[in-house]
N, CA, C and O of each residue as an XYZ file, in Angstrom:
976
protein
N     159.480     91.724    173.991
C     159.248     91.831    172.806
C     158.349     91.780    171.932
O     157.557     90.840    171.853
N     158.352     92.794    171.153
C     157.195     93.143    170.460
C     157.281     92.665    169.127
O     158.236     92.969    168.412
N     156.141     91.772    168.652
C     155.793     90.938    167.858
C     155.690     91.956    166.399
O     155.203     93.081    166.287
N     156.347     91.084    165.373
C     156.377     91.914    163.994
C     155.228     91.214    163.177
O     154.800     90.189    163.706
N     154.669     91.569    162.023
C     154.185     91.126    161.643
C     154.065     91.524    159.669
O     153.420     92.393    159.081
N     154.766     90.710    159.277
C     154.496     90.997    157.789
C     153.628     90.564    156.434
O     153.633     89.380    156.096
N     152.992     91.408    155.778
C     152.217     90.403    155.118
C     152.400     90.306    154.353
O     153.316     90.945    153.835
N     151.298     88.987    153.363
C     151.767     88.197    153.099
C     152.002     88.079    151.699
O     151.308     88.558    150.803
N     153.387     87.176    151.550
C     153.451     87.552    149.837
C     155.078     88.920    149.754
O     155.828     89.236    148.830
N     154.995     89.311    151.058
C     155.807     89.804    150.780
C     157.890     88.882    151.233
O     158.090     87.926    151.982
N     158.761     89.535    150.577
C     159.950     89.239    150.826
C     160.723     90.079    151.076
O     160.721     91.189    150.543
N     161.625     89.641    152.048
C     162.425     90.623    152.314
C     163.790     91.251    151.232
O     164.104     90.573    150.254
N     164.282     92.142    151.433
C     165.019     92.855    150.679
C     166.230     92.562    149.815
O     167.059     91.981    150.515
N     166.741     92.762    148.356
C     167.779     92.078    148.520
C     168.969     93.155    147.916
O     168.923     94.384    147.862
N     169.845     92.396    147.567
C     171.128     93.229    147.604
C     170.911     94.630    147.428
O     171.262     95.663    147.998
N     169.907     94.174    146.013
C     170.196     95.687    145.519
C     168.781     96.741    145.462
O     168.447     97.680    144.739
N     168.186     96.044    146.607
C     167.678     97.015    146.792
C     165.843     96.618    146.612
O     164.840     97.095    147.142
N     166.062     95.537    145.610
C     164.430     96.130    144.541
C     163.901     94.317    145.426
O     164.694     93.467    145.832
N     162.386     94.253    145.470
C     161.781     93.698    146.691
C     161.049     93.015    145.386
O     160.772     93.688    144.394
N     160.715     91.359    145.504
C     159.862     90.430    144.706
C     159.526     89.684    145.500
O     160.002     89.835    146.625
N     158.728     88.748    145.303
C     157.915     87.278    145.592
C     158.873     86.353    145.372
O     159.283     85.558    146.217
N     159.289     86.455    144.095
C     160.225     85.116    143.230
C     161.963     85.584    143.774
O     162.953     84.857    143.851
N     161.866     86.601    143.988
C     163.423     87.130    144.101
C     163.583     88.510    144.187
O     162.926     89.351    144.802
N     164.904     88.641    143.219
C     165.361     90.216    142.625
C     164.786     90.668    141.658
O     163.983     89.827    141.254
N     164.774     91.482    141.120
C     164.081     92.016    139.889
C     164.918     92.747    139.330
O     165.494     93.730    139.796
N     165.073     91.916    137.516
C     166.049     92.677    136.608
C     165.639     93.607    135.918
O     165.081     93.090    134.950
N     165.575     94.979    135.832
C     165.642     96.100    135.013
C     165.783     95.673    133.357
O     166.947     95.470    133.010
N     164.739     95.513    132.294
C     165.320     95.802    131.094
C     164.502     96.254    130.263
O     163.397     95.952    129.813
N     165.434     97.216    130.118
C     164.531     98.322    129.229
C     164.100     97.869    127.995
O     164.743     97.028    127.367
N     163.101     98.335    127.606
C     162.129     97.645    125.901
C     163.216     98.156    125.193
O     164.053     99.007    125.496
N     163.091     97.654    124.452
C     163.560     98.196    122.653
C     162.853     99.088    122.014
O     161.674     99.258    122.322
N     163.689    100.100    120.613
C     162.371    101.066    120.143
C     161.139    100.266    119.609
O     159.935    100.503    119.700
N     161.894     99.146    118.969
C     161.017     98.129    117.907
C     159.913     97.571    118.782
O     158.820     97.336    118.268
N     160.135     97.333    120.124
C     158.762     96.560    120.481
C     157.512     97.361    121.685
O     156.544     96.850    122.248
N     157.971     98.563    121.732
C     157.514     99.883    122.539
C     155.845     99.348    121.740
O     155.771     99.017    120.557
N     154.985     99.368    122.427
C     153.678     99.258    122.028
C     153.265    100.810    121.301
O     153.370    101.932    121.798
N     152.887    100.502    120.277
C     152.431    102.040    119.116
C     150.739    102.072    119.764
O     150.046    101.094    120.043
N     150.383    103.534    119.879
C     149.238    103.731    119.912
C     148.174    103.316    118.449
O     148.653    103.092    117.337
N     146.906    103.288    118.716
C     146.057    102.321    117.493
C     146.003    103.906    117.053
O     146.155    104.946    117.695
N     145.661    103.566    115.388
C     145.457    104.073    114.649
C     144.461    103.847    113.700
O     144.473    102.641    113.450
N     143.736    104.334    113.149
C     142.506    104.172    111.775
C     142.894    104.539    110.868
O     142.842    105.716    110.510
N     143.493    103.427    110.128
C     144.077    104.008    108.429
C     142.861    103.461    107.841
O     142.417    102.377    108.219
N     142.149    104.351    106.686
C     141.386    104.134    105.971
C     141.748    102.855    104.912
O     142.960    102.694    104.765
N     141.021    102.076    104.277
C     141.879    101.100    103.427
C     141.973    102.408    102.212
O     141.518    103.552    102.177
N     142.853    101.533    101.222
C     142.909    102.500     99.981
C     141.543    101.707     99.012
O     141.118    100.585     99.289
N     141.097    102.421     98.053
C     140.215    102.317     97.880
C     138.845    102.432     98.244
O     137.929    102.111     97.488
N     138.662    102.974     99.616
C     137.574    103.369    100.328
C     137.578    104.880    100.017
O     138.671    105.434    100.132
N     136.660    105.534     99.689
C     136.257    107.091    100.179
C     135.481    107.392    101.361
O     134.503    106.661    101.520
N     135.637    108.104    102.052
C     135.795    108.540    103.277
C     134.139    109.115    102.735
O     133.791    108.938    101.568
N     133.171    109.845    103.816
C     132.192    110.546    103.760
C     132.327    111.697    103.111
O     131.521    112.007    102.233
N     133.521    112.610    103.500
C     133.880    113.824    102.750
C     134.591    113.558    101.178
O     135.401    114.391    100.771
N     134.240    112.343    100.318
C     135.826    112.114     99.587
C     134.198    111.768     98.667
O     134.142    112.192     97.513
N     132.911    110.983     99.261
C     132.358    110.874     98.086
C     131.605    112.313     97.464
O     131.568    113.473     97.876
N     131.021    111.602     96.236
C     130.997    112.932     95.237
C     129.417    113.052     95.727
O     128.713    112.347     96.450
N     129.199    114.261     94.999
C     127.807    114.412     95.225
C     127.114    114.712     93.809
O     127.505    115.378     92.850
N     125.740    113.850     94.066
C     125.145    113.499     92.278
C     125.038    114.980     91.947
O     125.050    115.962     92.689
N     124.927    114.864     90.578
C     125.091    116.025     89.641
C     123.196    116.364     89.052
O     122.232    115.638     88.814
N     123.367    117.340     89.036
C     121.585    117.763     88.724
C     120.986    116.959     87.531
O     119.776    116.750     87.621
N     121.528    116.542     86.591
C     120.962    115.256     85.852
C     120.733    114.162     86.873
O     119.609    113.774     87.193
N     122.027    113.620     87.437
C     121.544    112.389     88.235
C     120.352    112.304     89.247
O     119.653    111.339     89.554
N     120.324    114.181     89.859
C     118.542    113.946     90.623
C     117.872    113.797     89.535
O     117.703    112.628     89.187
N     117.411    114.652     88.851
C     116.726    114.805     88.050
C     115.938    113.359     87.466
O     114.730    113.128     87.432
N     116.945    112.596     87.079
C     116.673    110.964     86.761
C     116.032    110.291     87.167
O     115.110    109.579     86.768
N     116.994    110.685     88.926
C     116.082    109.768     89.994
C     114.898    109.924     90.489
O     114.318    109.010     91.076
N     114.374    111.149     90.307
C     113.086    112.070     90.725
C     111.706    111.138     89.032
O     110.572    110.679     88.903
N     112.620    111.338     88.438
C     111.791    110.916     87.111
C     111.172    109.291     87.150
O     110.150    108.813     86.655
N     112.641    108.481     88.240
C     112.628    107.289     87.879
C     111.445    107.080     89.123
O     110.426    106.491     88.764
N     111.494    107.379     90.083
C     110.301    107.562     91.407
C     108.819    107.620     91.122
O     107.905    106.826     91.347
N     108.880    109.025     90.451
C     107.220    109.633     89.794
C     106.502    108.144     88.633
O     105.349    107.713     88.664
N     107.979    107.528     87.466
C     107.158    106.374     86.814
C     106.906    105.416     87.641
O     105.901    104.770     87.345
N     107.645    104.979     88.895
C     107.448    103.576     89.313
C     106.078    104.137     90.400
O     105.470    103.235     90.976
N     105.686    105.392     90.622
C     104.671    105.605     91.190
C     103.491    105.040     90.529
O     102.617    104.306     90.991
N     103.659    105.591     89.212
C     102.583    105.909     87.989
C     102.192    104.752     88.082
O     101.102    104.584     88.630
N     103.134    103.264     87.454
C     102.826    102.443     87.208
C     101.742    101.699     88.511
O     100.568    101.363     88.352
N     102.737    101.564     90.046
C     102.084    101.263     91.047
C     100.123    101.196     90.967
O      99.238    100.347     91.074
N     100.270    102.889     90.679
C      98.716    103.102     90.625
C      98.667    102.664     89.548
O      98.477    101.490     89.865
N      98.689    102.657     88.301
C      97.921    101.743     87.456
C      97.519    100.472     87.822
O      96.336    100.133     87.863
N      98.901     99.412     88.218
C      98.383     97.829     88.551
C      97.140     97.684     89.505
O      96.317     96.769     89.519
N      97.205     98.906     90.371
C      95.907     99.021     91.778
C      94.479     99.047     91.147
O      93.502     98.347     91.411
N      94.704    100.508     89.829
C      93.463    100.719     88.959
C      92.910     99.141     88.382
O      91.896     98.525     88.711
N      93.577     98.910     87.780
C      93.311     97.666     86.527
C      92.977     96.452     87.240
O      92.069     95.659     86.989
N      93.743     96.422     88.059
C      93.734     94.733     89.051
C      93.093     94.694     90.514
O      92.873     93.620     91.075
N      92.737     96.234     91.242
C      92.194     95.838     92.851
C      90.951     97.049     92.733
O      89.858     96.556     93.011
N      90.900     98.091     92.485
C      89.911     98.774     92.399
C      90.353    100.195     92.008
O      91.503    100.490     91.681
N      89.293    101.057     92.079
C      89.410    102.632     92.145
C      88.049    103.350     92.518
O      86.966    102.790     92.689
N      88.298    104.572     92.601
C      86.597    105.103     92.880
C      85.849    105.576     91.600
O      86.546    106.280     90.869
N      84.892    105.397     91.278
C      84.123    106.352     90.323
C      82.945    106.989     90.708
O      82.354    106.701     91.748
N      82.570    107.854     89.909
C      81.577    108.904     90.388
C      80.364    108.351     89.332
O      80.429    108.078     88.133
N      79.455    108.313     90.100
C      77.807    107.986     89.130
C      77.486    109.199     88.949
O      77.506    110.048     89.839
N      77.025    109.476     87.287
C      76.603    110.845     86.751
C      75.302    110.102     86.146
O      75.251    109.185     85.325
N      74.135    110.882     86.901
C      73.152    110.512     85.560
C      71.876    109.906     86.742
O      72.376    109.660     87.840
N      70.678    109.700     86.678
C      70.087    109.122     87.639
C      69.173    107.516     86.764
O      68.006    107.133     86.853
N      70.109    107.075     86.149
C      69.057    105.850     85.140
C      69.709    104.468     87.195
O      69.106    103.397     87.263
N      70.416    104.671     87.997
C      70.372    103.710     89.263
C      69.367    104.244     90.232
O      69.630    103.880     91.379
N      68.181    105.073     90.127
C      68.105    105.917     91.559
C      66.955    104.433     92.109
O      66.267    103.873     91.254
N      66.930    104.144     93.048
C      67.148    104.791     94.040
C      68.087    103.812     95.002
O      68.108    103.630     96.219
N      68.794    103.306     93.979
C      69.997    102.389     94.615
C      71.508    102.745     94.360
O      72.526    102.131     94.681
N      71.338    103.902     93.697
C      72.675    104.975     93.489
C      72.092    106.221     93.033
O      71.199    106.308     92.191
N      72.691    107.242     93.683
C      72.350    108.622     93.526
C      73.238    109.237     92.299
O      74.253    108.653     91.921
N      72.775    110.494     91.682
C      73.771    111.017     90.836
C      74.527    111.872     92.108
O      73.991    112.367     93.099
N      76.406    111.861     91.601
C      77.282    112.281     91.895
C      77.695    111.397     93.163
O      78.442    111.731     94.083
N      77.255    110.605     93.044
C      77.857    109.957     94.676
C      79.422    109.046     93.667
O      79.655    108.951     92.462
N      80.009    108.654     94.640
C      81.500    108.332     93.858
C      81.289    106.862     95.131
O      81.182    106.791     96.355
N      81.311    105.946     94.065
C      81.878    104.307     94.805
C      82.915    103.892     94.632
O      83.768    104.289     93.838
N      82.971    102.651     95.698
C      84.216    102.087     95.195
C      84.137    100.897     94.429
O      83.169    100.171     94.656
N      85.002    100.528     93.520
C      84.494     99.763     91.887
C      85.526     98.433     92.682
O      86.125     99.075     93.545
N      85.909     97.241     92.779
C      86.208     96.123     92.488
C      86.878     95.469     91.769
O      86.269     95.678     90.719
N      87.973     94.585     91.406
C      87.412     94.564     90.209
C      88.585     92.837     90.375
O      89.331     92.686     89.407
N      88.655     92.038     91.173
C      89.298     90.601     91.591
C      88.179     90.101     91.129
O      88.313     89.913     89.919
N      86.690     89.661     91.659
C      86.079     89.032     91.113
C      85.446     88.598     89.515
O      84.930     87.596     89.021
N      85.863     90.139     88.995
C      85.505     89.784     87.458
C      86.622     89.472     86.915
O      86.430     88.819     85.889
N      87.991     89.691     87.206
C      88.968     88.900     86.879
C      89.118     87.568     87.163
O      90.049     86.900     86.714
N      88.101     87.063     88.015
C      88.227     85.844     88.103
C      87.038     85.012     87.407
O      87.035     83.796     87.221
N      85.949     86.004     87.034
C      84.629     84.959     86.254
C      83.908     85.732     87.320
O      83.463     86.691     86.689
N      83.569     85.858     88.453
C      82.707     85.667     89.308
C      81.805     86.802     88.906
O      82.075     87.929     89.324
N      80.514     86.565     87.955
C      79.300     87.129     87.617
C      78.330     86.463     88.430
O      78.097     85.258     88.522
N      77.640     87.735     89.181
C      76.601     86.483     89.265
C      74.884     87.667     89.056
O      75.046     88.860     89.309
N      73.516     87.221     88.640
C      72.491     87.844     88.722
C      72.778     88.651     89.694
O      73.505     88.341     90.637
N      72.045     90.124     89.490
C      71.703     91.082     90.555
C      73.178     91.642     91.173
O      73.370     92.347     92.164
N      73.923     91.198     90.436
C      75.137     92.327     90.940
C      74.979     93.799     90.191
O      74.299     93.958     89.177
N      75.591     94.665     90.743
C      75.793     95.861     90.417
C      77.001     95.872     89.892
O      77.875     95.183     90.418
N      77.304     96.718     88.666
C      78.541     96.200     87.707
C      78.990     97.876     87.171
O      78.202     98.797     86.956
N      80.427     97.899     87.054
C      80.533     98.932     86.148
C      81.054     98.587     84.738
O      82.029     97.869     84.514
N      80.211     99.245     83.739
C      80.772     98.147     82.222
C      81.053     99.910     80.891
O      80.917    101.133     80.873
N      81.490     98.767     80.064
C      81.596     99.859     78.869
C      80.341     99.438     77.836
O      80.085     98.244     77.989
N      79.532    100.039     76.886
C      79.128    100.241     75.941
C      79.399    100.244     74.601
O      80.111    101.153     74.173
N      78.839     99.144     73.606
C      79.650     99.220     72.353
C      79.809    100.627     71.544
O      78.853    101.403     71.560
N      80.724    100.892     70.998
C      80.974    102.160     70.240
C      80.441    103.327     70.771
O      79.506    103.956     70.275
N      81.240    103.701     72.108
C      80.717    104.556     73.281
C      82.214    104.768     73.752
O      82.413    105.104     74.919
N      83.213    104.593     72.930
C      84.675    105.086     73.392
C      85.094    106.973     72.942
O      84.578    107.790     72.179
N      85.892    106.994     73.584
C      86.655    108.486     73.071
C      87.972    108.476     72.760
O      88.927    108.096     73.437
N      87.920    109.030     71.435
C      89.707    109.065     71.021
C      90.420    110.105     71.571
O      90.032    111.269     71.463
N      91.367    109.813     72.115
C      92.398    111.199     71.807
C      93.293    111.192     71.255
O      94.041    110.257     71.541
N      93.815    112.217     70.105
C      95.281    111.787     69.347
C      95.982    112.900     70.109
O      95.477    114.009     70.288
N      97.561    112.412     70.684
C      98.419    113.147     70.924
C      99.330    113.857     68.930
O      99.849    112.969     68.254
N      99.341    114.479     68.687
C     100.318    114.811     67.467
C     101.509    115.162     68.021
O     101.829    115.980     68.883
N     102.158    114.302     67.287
C     103.826    114.320     67.563
C     104.201    114.748     65.941
O     105.117    115.547     65.740
N     103.605    114.294     65.066
C     104.060    114.024     64.083
C     103.920    112.885     63.605
O     103.867    111.837     64.248
N     103.849    113.015     62.451
C     103.853    111.258     62.005
C     105.379    110.566     61.897
O     106.164    111.515     61.889
N     105.925    109.643     61.834
C     104.134    108.184     62.138
C     104.663    108.326     63.967
O     104.939    107.232     64.459
N     104.765    109.201     64.652
C     104.801    109.311     66.275
C     103.311    109.624     66.683
O     103.008    109.396     67.855
N     102.357    110.122     65.836
C     101.115    109.837     66.577
C     100.910    109.387     67.511
O     101.689    108.449     67.682
N      99.902    109.579     68.728
C      99.720    108.795     69.495
C      97.844    108.244     69.680
O      97.062    109.099     69.265
N      97.405    107.375     70.060
C      95.587    107.645     70.007
C      96.050    106.748     71.544
O      96.739    105.743     71.720
N      95.269    107.701     72.532
C      94.614    106.983     73.661
C      92.951    106.873     73.536
O      92.002    107.600     73.241
N      93.159    105.759     73.871
C      91.507    105.562     74.119
C      90.892    105.713     75.378
O      91.575    105.271     76.302
N      89.812    106.201     75.692
C      89.210    106.542     77.081
C      87.382    105.945     76.461
O      86.539    106.176     75.593
N      87.642    105.108     77.608
C      85.927    104.171     77.827
C      84.973    104.898     78.675
O      85.059    105.081     79.889
N      83.790    105.399     77.638
C      82.620    105.987     78.726
C      82.446    104.598     79.618
O      82.539    103.511     79.047
N      82.238    104.666     80.765
C      81.649    103.840     81.650
C      80.164    104.197     82.570
O      79.691    105.278     82.920
N      79.696    102.807     82.769
C      78.324    103.070     82.581
C      77.659    102.339     84.065
O      78.143    101.207     84.101
N      77.095    102.466     84.822
C      77.078    101.614     86.219
C      75.391    100.934     85.980
O      74.538    101.789     85.743
N      74.945     99.562     86.033
C      74.365     98.907     85.627
C      73.550     97.524     86.737
O      74.167     97.017     87.674
N      72.823     97.323     86.545
C      72.677     96.190     87.911
C      72.643     94.457     86.421
O      71.887     94.575     85.457
N      73.355     93.395     86.537
C      73.404     92.019     85.798
C      72.649     91.868     86.295
O      72.606     92.014     87.516
N      71.034     91.248     85.078
C      69.885     90.921     85.391
C      70.227     89.632     84.729
O      69.885     88.711     85.471
N      70.813     89.169     83.531
C      71.061     87.877     83.201
C      72.103     87.706     82.583
O      72.646     88.698     82.095
N      72.767     86.240     82.397
C      74.018     85.588     82.588
C      73.610     84.715     81.040
O      72.481     84.317     80.755
N      74.901     84.556     80.147
C      74.824     83.364     79.080
C      73.952     82.666     79.010
O      74.271     82.201     80.104
N      73.054     82.077     78.744
C      72.192     80.906     78.262
C      70.970     81.250     78.907
O      70.379     80.191     79.115
N      70.339     82.164     79.303
C      69.630     82.761     80.337
C      68.238     83.549     79.140
O      68.590     84.386     78.309
N      67.135     83.230     79.223
C      66.193     83.410     78.798
C      65.831     84.683     79.351
O      65.671     84.485     80.556
N      65.587     86.083     79.039
C      64.772     87.199     79.367
C      64.442     87.869     78.630
O      64.956     87.946     77.514
N      63.014     88.898     79.223
C      62.329     89.528     79.350
C      61.491     90.318     80.397
O      61.415     90.002     81.584
N      60.801     91.502     79.755
C      60.278     92.730     80.342
C      58.724     92.670     80.101
O      58.289     93.042     79.011
N      57.735     92.141     81.238
C      56.512     92.221     80.939
C      55.716     93.052     81.685
O      55.685     92.930     82.910
N      54.982     93.989     81.033
C      53.978     95.097     82.054
C      54.576     95.348     83.462
O      54.159     95.304     84.620
N      56.086     95.714     82.654
C      57.193     96.660     83.812
C      57.912     95.363     85.059
O      58.790     95.588     85.892
N      57.248     94.144     84.827
C      58.257     93.105     85.444
C      58.794     92.333     84.843
O      58.246     91.757     83.903
N      60.565     91.997     85.381
C      61.379     91.318     84.831
C      61.310     89.974     85.157
O      61.249     89.587     86.324
N      61.320     88.881     83.723
C      61.657     87.551     84.146
C      62.420     87.100     82.942
O      62.361     87.256     81.723
N      63.508     86.184     84.221
C      64.456     85.390     83.430
C      64.348     84.069     83.752
O      64.074     83.647     84.875
N      64.619     83.230     82.510
C      64.337     82.087     82.890
C      62.909     81.398     82.729
O      62.613     80.204     82.687
N      61.987     82.745     82.642
C      60.616     82.488     82.500
C      59.776     82.347     84.109
O      58.674     81.799     84.119
N      60.034     82.574     84.671
C      60.675     83.166     85.964
C      60.293     84.525     86.569
O      61.181     85.302     86.218
N      59.353     85.194     87.340
C      59.920     86.445     87.909
C      60.650     86.573     88.891
O      60.894     85.764     89.786
N      61.007     87.594     88.735
C      62.357     88.201     89.336
C      61.828     89.202     90.189
O      61.505     90.342     89.853
N      61.750     88.598     91.531
C      61.292     89.985     92.825
C      62.564     91.315     93.136
O      63.618     91.243     93.767
N      62.141     92.092     92.644
C      62.811     93.433     92.744
C      62.546     94.329     93.519
O      61.876     95.240     93.033
N      62.889     94.440     94.814
C      62.381     95.540     95.387
C      63.097     97.062     95.590
O      62.667     98.047     96.191
N      64.270     96.875     94.900
C      64.876     97.908     94.873
C      64.535     99.198     93.663
O      65.022    100.317     93.505
N      63.327     98.331     92.839
C      63.224     98.878     91.472
C      61.927     99.983     92.204
O      61.165     99.589     93.087
N      61.899    101.261     91.673
C      60.761    102.469     92.412
C      60.694    102.904     91.030
O      60.461    104.111     91.091
N      60.775    102.565     89.870
C      60.268    103.089     88.406
C      60.435    101.753     87.741
O      61.434    101.039     87.654
N      59.187    101.586     87.286
C      59.047    100.323     86.430
C      59.210    100.637     85.157
O      59.282    101.833     84.873
N      59.307     99.624     84.098
C      59.838     99.886     83.007
C      58.519    100.408     82.260
O      57.592     99.776     82.767
N      57.924    101.441     81.099
C      56.999    101.411     80.550
C      57.047    101.128     79.618
O      56.413    101.950     78.956
N      57.553    100.181     78.851
C      57.453     98.894     77.586
C      58.384     97.670     78.244
O      59.195     97.447     79.144
N      57.636     97.008     77.079
C      57.588     95.436     77.163
C      59.576     95.504     76.492
O      60.257     96.375     75.950
N      59.828     94.054     76.944
C      60.848     93.829     75.995
C      60.532     92.223     75.793
O      60.085     91.424     76.616
N      60.879     92.040     74.552
C      60.568     90.642     74.415
C      60.735     89.372     74.379
O      61.154     89.251     73.228
N      60.706     88.196     74.869
C      61.682     87.560     75.295
C      62.829     86.998     74.131
O      62.680     86.546     72.995
N      63.885     87.220     74.870
C      65.250     86.607     74.158
C      66.217     85.922     74.645
O      66.755     86.408     75.640
N      66.525     85.154     74.340
C      67.563     84.067     74.537
C      69.448     84.363     74.734
O      70.071     84.566     73.692
N      69.918     84.364     75.545
C      71.269     85.343     75.291
C      72.637     84.419     75.109
O      73.005     83.784     76.098
N      73.102     84.360     74.362
C      73.971     83.570     73.528
C      75.558     83.749     74.773
O      75.870     84.383     75.781
N      76.110     82.774     73.885
C      77.793     82.178     74.814
C      78.362     84.201     75.172
O      78.484     84.969     74.218
N      78.491     84.442     75.928
C      79.496     85.444     76.047
C      78.036     86.894     75.845
O      78.380     87.975     75.366
N      77.147     86.761     76.098
C      76.040     87.823     76.245
C      75.369     87.707     77.558
O      74.875     86.736     78.130
N      75.510     89.253     77.963
C      75.382     89.290     79.898
C      74.393     90.720     79.171
O      74.620     91.570     78.309
N      73.177     90.369     80.121
C      72.127     91.470     80.062
C      72.277     92.104     81.060
O      72.661     91.630     82.129
N      71.803     94.056     80.708
C      72.578     94.779     81.893
C      71.034     95.876     81.987
O      70.246     96.375     81.184
N      71.145     95.858     82.827
C      69.608     97.404     83.207
C      69.949     98.190     84.647
O      70.640     97.856     85.609
N      69.084     99.488     84.334
C      69.000     99.928     85.510
C      68.235     99.809     85.914
O      67.178     99.408     85.428
N      68.559    100.229     87.375
C      67.132    100.464     88.352
C      66.396    100.719     88.260
O      65.385    100.058     88.500
N      66.467    102.497     87.613
C      65.229    103.458     86.934
C      64.798    102.708     85.604
O      65.068    103.182     84.500
N      64.195    101.652     85.747
C      63.692    100.861     84.263
C      62.859    101.997     83.498
O      62.708    101.727     82.307
N      62.307    103.158     83.892
C      61.495    103.842     83.494
C      62.448    105.193     82.784
O      61.922    106.094     82.130
N      63.668    105.116     83.021
C      64.715    106.421     82.407
C      66.098    105.524     82.399
O      67.020    105.836     83.153
N      66.197    104.417     81.528
C      67.747    103.874     81.430
C      68.288    103.425     80.431
O      68.269    102.208     80.251
N      68.733    104.030     79.781
C      69.462    103.756     78.478
C      70.861    102.053     78.637
O      72.018    101.790     78.963
N      70.025    101.635     78.300
C      70.529     99.719     78.877
C      70.580     98.426     77.613
O      70.543     98.606     76.396
N      70.640     97.585     78.085
C      70.518     96.341     76.866
C      69.230     96.106     76.281
O      69.021     95.251     75.420
N      68.433     96.824     76.730
C      66.926     96.495     75.940
C      67.362     97.658     74.867
O      67.056     97.142     73.792
N      68.022     99.207     74.527
C      68.252     99.448     74.068
C      69.373     98.751     73.163
O      70.291     98.009     73.512
N      68.786     99.516     71.085
C      69.175     98.589     70.029
C      70.485     98.794     69.340
O      70.981     98.116     68.440
N      71.132    100.281     70.171
C      72.320    100.560     70.005
C      73.247    100.463     70.898
O      74.403    100.862     70.755
N      72.664     99.781     72.130
C      73.666     98.718     73.101
C      73.423     97.161     73.223
O      74.424     96.510     72.923
N      72.410     96.476     73.566
C      72.241     95.338     73.304
C      72.949     94.505     74.230
O      73.986     95.091     74.542
N      72.832     93.186     74.919
C      73.907     92.638     75.307
C      75.036     93.055     74.985
O      75.271     93.388     73.823
N      76.005     93.120     76.010
C      77.551     92.939     76.405
C      78.347     92.061     76.466
O      78.035     91.055     77.104
N      79.454     92.130     75.917
C      80.170     90.844     76.521
C      80.986     91.200     77.422
O      81.087     92.373     77.780
N      81.458     90.542     77.756
C      82.357     90.158     79.504
C      83.586     90.925     79.806
O      84.020     91.355     80.875
N      84.081     90.995     78.482
C      85.365     92.153     77.905
C      85.042     93.331     78.345
O      85.910     94.058     78.828
N      83.488     93.799     78.237
C      83.093     95.346     78.595
C      82.663     95.524     80.429
O      82.291     96.480     81.110
N      82.986     93.884     80.759
C      82.225     94.339     82.311
C      83.553     94.625     82.759
O      84.313     94.069     81.967
N      84.458     95.462     84.002
C      85.040     96.686     84.828
C      85.164     96.106     85.787
O      86.148     95.385     85.953
N      84.126     96.253     86.787
C      84.562     95.901     88.050
C      82.849     95.437     88.760
O      81.881     95.327     88.008
N      82.760     95.252     90.009
C      81.830     95.378     90.810
C      81.409     96.819     91.623
O      82.088     97.130     92.602
N      80.345     97.642     91.224
C      80.145     98.836     92.026
C      79.376     98.080     93.874
O      78.253     97.642     94.122
N      80.470     98.222     94.675
C      80.470     97.272     96.015
C      80.132     98.289     97.402
O      79.660     97.774     98.416
N      80.364     99.472     97.349
C      80.405    100.763     98.501
C      80.303    102.139     98.425
O      81.293    102.855     98.277
N      79.058    102.600     98.526
C      79.655    104.334     98.122
C      80.381    104.962     99.409
O      80.169    104.840    100.615
N      81.169    105.563     98.784
C      82.309    105.869     99.649
C      82.423    107.201    100.228
O      83.201    107.519    101.127
N      81.133    108.355     99.320
C      81.169    109.929     99.151
C      80.409    109.802     98.511
O      80.352    109.073     97.520
N      78.850    111.220     99.399
C      79.094    111.900    100.898
C      78.874    110.975    101.567
O      78.005    110.113    101.438
N      80.060    111.163    102.723
C      79.923    110.632    103.914
C      78.878    110.165    104.554
O      78.825    108.986    104.904
N      77.846    111.093    104.803
C      76.633    111.027    105.376
C      75.409    109.548    104.715
O      74.500    108.933    105.272
N      75.902    109.490    103.558
C      75.389    108.137    102.968
C      76.048    106.579    102.718
O      75.491    105.576    102.274
N      77.237    106.744    103.107
C      77.959    105.708    103.370
C      77.575    104.559    103.491
O      76.956    104.243    104.507
N      77.863    103.551    102.398
C      76.746    102.558    102.693
C      77.213    101.150    101.611
O      77.475    101.584    100.489
N      77.342     99.867    101.689
C      77.200     98.870    100.877
C      76.348     98.981     99.738
O      75.228     99.478     99.855
N      76.739     98.604     98.756
C      76.081     98.883     97.441
C      75.188     96.858     97.082
O      75.761     95.787     96.886
N      73.858     97.155     97.144
C      73.154     96.147     97.504
C      72.190     95.522     95.742
O      71.429     94.555     95.764
């Protein structure tokens, strides 16, 4: 007799010919409404597909560009007013510290915080040296734009200090100030003067040829006339250096 092996879990056939582990299996056809349907993606009402999105009109595009440009201008003006800006040196009143035509980086935070020290190289305005440009739109819409002429000088004395120039030498609070950077000393004396509150004395390093606080039409300047510190020469690249 030959041994016969039956797979595990197999069961003998039932009378109907169906085979199951648990006995006969009856076939029940699925009702139509119970049959699984294919997945469908239906866009929700109220939402537009990409193709249905409306394109911007020409006017909307123009307004978008104008808004972007205005934002860029506002950011640039804020950076210039509060942080830094490049300024070109015109003239020879600061030689040999700064040369004519050099571009220097002017920083603003220390001035805004009131941090001013003797010996700082600063950018400042002088009294009555403003330029007014008028845009004529027809009264009352005329616009006056005030442009300030800027100067680069060295801050030599602060409010409350006494200052004098005698025999080409600078004296602050009756003490001689050593200035190794002055190659061209003053040709005339400046009598001793005590600065009042909110008065600052500025001079060019080229004392022999500098229009500064020693002049009667300039005199000591006020704090609101100080724009920033000249901190670094940016151009020409061959002469890049810190300003001391």
